[in-house]
C-alpha positions in Angstrom: 0.3 0.1 0.0 3.1 2.3 1.0 4.1 2.0 -2.7 0.6 3.3 -4.1 0.8 5.7 -2.2 4.3 7.4 -3.0 3.4 6.9 -6.9 0.1 9.1 -6.6 0.2 13.2 -6.8 -2.0 14.9 -4.4 -5.4 14.8 -6.6 -5.1 11.2 -7.4 -6.9 8.5 -5.6 -6.0 5.0 -4.7 -8.6 2.4 -5.6 -8.5 -0.4 -3.4 -10.4 -2.6 -5.5 -11.3 -6.3 -5.5 -8.3 -8.4 -5.0 -6.9 -6.4 -1.8 -8.8 -8.7 0.8 -8.5 -11.9 -1.6 -6.6 -15.1 -1.0 -6.6 -15.9 -4.8 -6.6 -12.7 -6.4 -4.9 -14.3 -10.2 -8.0 -16.6 -10.3 -10.6 -13.8 -9.4 -9.1 -11.7 -12.0 -9.4 -14.3 -14.5 -12.9 -15.0 -14.1 -13.8 -11.4 -14.2 -11.7 -11.0 -17.3 -13.2 -14.0 -19.2 -16.9 -12.7 -18.0 -15.8 -9.6 -19.8 -14.7 -11.3 -22.8 -18.0 -13.2 -23.1 -20.1 -9.9 -22.4 -18.1 -8.1 -24.9 -19.0 -10.8 -28.0 -22.8 -11.4 -26.5 -23.5 -7.7 -27.2 -21.6 -7.3 -30.2 -23.0 -10.2 -31.4 -26.5 -9.6 -30.4 -26.0 -5.8 -32.1 -25.0 -7.1 -35.7 -27.9 -9.6 -36.0 -30.8 -7.6 -35.2 -28.7 -4.9 -38.0 -28.6 -7.8 -40.5 -31.8 -9.5 -39.9 -35.0 -7.7 -41.0 -37.1 -9.6 -39.6 -35.4 -7.9 -35.7 -36.3 -3.9 -37.4 -39.2 -4.1 -35.0 -39.5 -1.3 -32.1 -38.8 -4.2 -29.2 -35.3 -5.5 -30.6 -34.6 -1.7 -31.7 -35.1 -1.5 -27.9 -32.9 -4.4 -27.3 -30.0 -3.7 -29.5 -29.9 -0.2 -27.2 -29.6 -2.7 -24.3 -26.9 -4.3 -25.7 -25.3 -1.1 -26.6 -25.3 0.3 -23.4 -23.9 -3.3 -21.7 -20.5 -3.0 -24.4 -19.7 0.6 -22.5 -20.9 0.0 -19.0 -18.5 -3.4 -18.8 -15.6 -1.7 -21.0 -16.0 1.1 -18.4 -14.6 -1.1 -15.3 -12.7 -4.0 -16.5 -9.6 -2.6 -18.5 -9.2 -0.6 -15.8 -9.4 -3.2 -13.5 -7.2 -5.0 -15.6 -4.5 -2.3 -16.3 -4.2 -2.0 -12.1 -4.2 -5.9 -11.3 -1.3 -6.5 -14.5 0.8 -3.3 -13.4 1.0 -3.0 -9.6 -0.6 0.4 -9.6 -4.2 1.0 -8.2 -4.2 4.6 -8.7 -6.7 6.7 -11.1 -6.3 10.3 -11.5 -8.8 13.3 -10.1 -10.1 14.0 -13.8 -10.4 9.8 -14.8 -11.9 9.2 -11.9 -14.6 11.9 -12.8 -14.6 10.4 -15.9 -15.4 7.2 -14.8 -18.0 8.2 -12.9 -20.1 10.1 -14.9 -20.2 7.1 -17.4 -21.2 4.9 -14.8 -23.9 7.2 -13.7 -24.9 8.0 -17.3 -24.8 4.5 -18.2 -26.7 2.8 -14.6 -29.4 5.7 -15.0 -30.1 5.3 -18.5 -30.8 1.1 -18.2 -33.0 1.9 -15.5 -35.1 4.0 -17.8 -34.6 2.1 -20.7 -35.7 -1.5 -18.9 -38.8 0.6 -18.3 -39.3 1.6 -21.9 -39.1 -2.1 -22.7 -41.3 -2.8 -20.5 -43.9 0.0 -22.1 -43.1 -1.5 -25.4 -45.1 -4.9 -23.9 -47.4 -3.5 -22.5 -48.9 -1.7 -25.6 -48.0 -5.0 -28.3 -50.1 -7.6 -25.9 -53.0 -5.0 -24.2 -53.0 -2.8 -27.4 -51.9 -4.7 -30.5 -54.0 -2.8 -33.2 -52.6 0.2 -32.4 -49.3 -0.7 -31.8 -47.9 0.5 -35.3 -49.3 3.7 -33.9 -48.1 4.1 -30.1 -44.8 2.4 -30.8 -43.7 3.6 -34.3 -40.2 5.0 -35.4 -40.4 8.5 -33.9 -42.1 7.7 -30.9 -39.8 4.7 -30.0 -37.0 7.0 -31.0 -38.0 9.9 -28.5 -38.2 7.7 -25.9 -34.2 6.3 -26.3 -33.4 9.9 -26.7 -35.2 10.6 -23.6 -34.0 8.0 -21.7 -29.9 9.1 -23.0 -30.5 12.7 -22.1 -32.3 12.3 -18.6 -29.3 9.8 -17.3 -26.5 12.5 -19.2 -28.3 15.4 -16.8 -28.4 13.7 -14.0 -24.8 12.4 -14.3 -23.7 15.9 -15.1 -25.3 17.2 -12.2 -24.0 14.6 -9.8 -20.3 14.5 -10.9 -20.1 18.4 -11.1 -20.8 18.5 -7.6 -19.3 15.6 -6.4 -15.7 16.2 -8.1 -16.3 19.9 -6.0 -16.3 18.5 -2.8 -13.5 19.2 0.0 -11.5 15.8 0.0 -9.2 15.2 3.1 -5.8 13.5 2.5 -7.1 10.0 2.7 -7.1 9.5 -1.0 -8.2 5.0 -0.8 -11.2 4.5 -1.9 -12.5 1.0 -0.8 -14.1 -0.4 -4.4 -12.8 -0.6 -7.8 -14.1 2.3 -9.7 -15.3 5.9 -8.6 -18.8 5.7 -7.3 -20.8 8.6 -5.3 -21.4 6.2 -2.1 -17.6 5.3 -2.0 -16.4 9.0 -3.0 -18.4 10.7 0.0 -16.3 8.5 2.6 -13.5 10.7 1.7 -15.2 14.3 1.9 -14.2 16.8 4.9 -17.6 18.2 5.1 -20.9 17.6 6.0 -22.5 15.8 3.4 -25.9 14.6 4.5 -27.9 17.2 2.3 -26.4 15.8 -1.1 -27.0 12.5 0.0 -30.7 13.0 0.5 -30.4 14.5 -3.0 -29.0 11.2 -4.6 -31.4 9.3 -2.7 -33.9 11.6 -4.4 -32.4 10.9 -7.4 -32.3 6.9 -6.9 -36.0 6.9 -6.7 -36.5 9.3 -10.0 -34.4 6.4 -11.8 -35.3 3.0 -9.3 -38.6 3.5 -7.9 -40.4 5.1 -10.2 -39.2 3.0 -13.3 -39.7 -0.1 -11.2 -43.2 1.0 -10.3 -44.1 1.5 -14.3 -42.3 -1.7 -15.3 -44.6 -3.3 -12.2 -48.0 -1.6 -13.5 -46.9 -2.7 -17.5 -46.7 -6.4 -16.5 -50.0 -6.1 -13.9 -52.1 -5.0 -17.2 -50.3 -7.3 -19.3 -51.2 -10.2 -17.2 -54.8 -9.3 -16.5 -55.2 -9.0 -20.3 -53.5 -12.5 -21.1 -55.9 -14.0 -18.5 -58.7 -12.3 -19.7 -58.5 -13.8 -23.2 -58.4 -16.8 -21.6 -56.2 -19.1 -24.1 -53.3 -21.2 -23.3 -51.8 -20.4 -26.5 -52.0 -16.9 -25.8 -50.8 -17.0 -22.4 -47.6 -19.0 -23.2 -46.7 -16.5 -26.3 -46.8 -13.7 -23.7 -45.0 -15.2 -20.8 -42.4 -16.3 -23.4 -42.2 -12.6 -24.6 -41.7 -11.3 -21.1 -40.3 -13.7 -19.4 -37.0 -12.6 -20.3 -37.3 -8.9 -19.5 -38.6 -10.1 -16.0 -35.9 -12.1 -15.6 -33.6 -8.9 -16.3 -35.4 -6.6 -14.7 -35.2 -8.9 -11.3 -31.2 -8.9 -12.0 -30.3 -5.2 -12.2 -33.2 -3.7 -10.1 -32.8 -6.4 -7.6 -29.0 -5.6 -6.4 -29.4 -1.9 -7.3 -32.1 -1.4 -4.9 -29.6 -3.9 -2.0 -27.2 -1.4 -2.6 -29.0 1.4 -2.6 -31.9 1.4 -0.6 -30.8 -1.0 2.0 -29.5 0.8 5.4 -25.4 0.6 5.3 -26.0 -1.2 8.6 -27.3 -4.2 6.6 -23.8 -4.3 4.1 -20.1 -3.7 4.4 -17.7 -2.3 1.9 -16.8 -5.6 0.7 -20.9 -6.9 0.1 -20.7 -3.4 -1.5 -18.5 -4.5 -3.8 -19.3 -8.1 -4.8 -23.0 -6.4 -5.7 -21.1 -3.8 -7.8 -19.6 -6.7 -9.6 -22.8 -8.3 -10.5 -24.6 -5.4 -12.2 -21.4 -3.9 -13.6 -19.7 -7.1 -14.9 -21.7 -10.1 -15.0 -25.4 -8.6 -16.2 -23.9 -7.5 -18.8 -22.8 -10.8 -19.9 -25.8 -12.5 -18.7 -28.4 -9.8 -20.5 -27.4 -11.0 -24.3 -27.5 -14.5 -23.2 -31.0 -14.6 -21.2 -32.3 -12.7 -24.8 -30.6 -15.0 -27.2 -31.5 -18.0 -25.1 -35.4 -17.6 -24.6 -36.0 -15.7 -27.9 -36.8 -17.9 -30.7 -36.2 -14.9 -33.4 -32.8 -14.5 -32.0 -32.0 -17.5 -32.2 -33.2 -18.0 -35.9 -31.2 -15.3 -36.9 -28.2 -16.5 -35.6 -28.6 -19.8 -37.2 -29.2 -17.6 -40.6 -25.8 -16.1 -39.9 -23.8 -19.0 -39.0 -25.5 -20.6 -42.0 -23.8 -18.4 -44.6 
């Protein structure tokens, strides 16, 4: 640790990372890097399939391509830095790089929260209002919804990044995390941050609880519509269409709620790191697998491409 401190400048941070309390760091690093490669390949393949196959040029798959794009950038924001730190032995990050990482993370996580709600709305319109689907989810509206998710997330990230980086930091620069995140940075601030923490909590409500409430309402309406039809075939088709999305929602929102809404007394810094690994590294790898394995259109497009 002293070697890292000696290599830092006055504005550098030290990322204690994932490996300072693990007995087999090489094995853990190898697993993380393997998951990262799988996430890269899976999301790139998903975007290429949606782009190549005209049968996938629908609002649902356009939104899915956006999810893959977010996951691609998402995992690429963290794992290369983890790899560089592990291989070089230097766990430092400059003040500017920390701000960039914080901005990218906050933008991408916020955009994904909102996008999952938009995807649930898409399924609601497709199942509950199929005759109006082409109008309610026409390209202009679909594009506007996606642009709205990005703009909302960018604005939120810009506000939090600028404010967080302008706080007075103490002499200690050790971040008990493997990337720059607001809760980890606030622990280093030499000032009362209680008011700002309330602002962060309000932001979490906007980007977590409101979208998840919209998702629950959408799927409640879908379930009501499917049960009202009384057709076993229609029910199976609806459940097959929505189950993949619900799995992704449960994984992503579940881990985020555990980290940001449970009282601090119920989770340690080490547990926060494990949860963060799940939704920053594992989830981007799982998403394309979940959507491809449970979707006949995607598997059909993959077979068609491989057949060529």
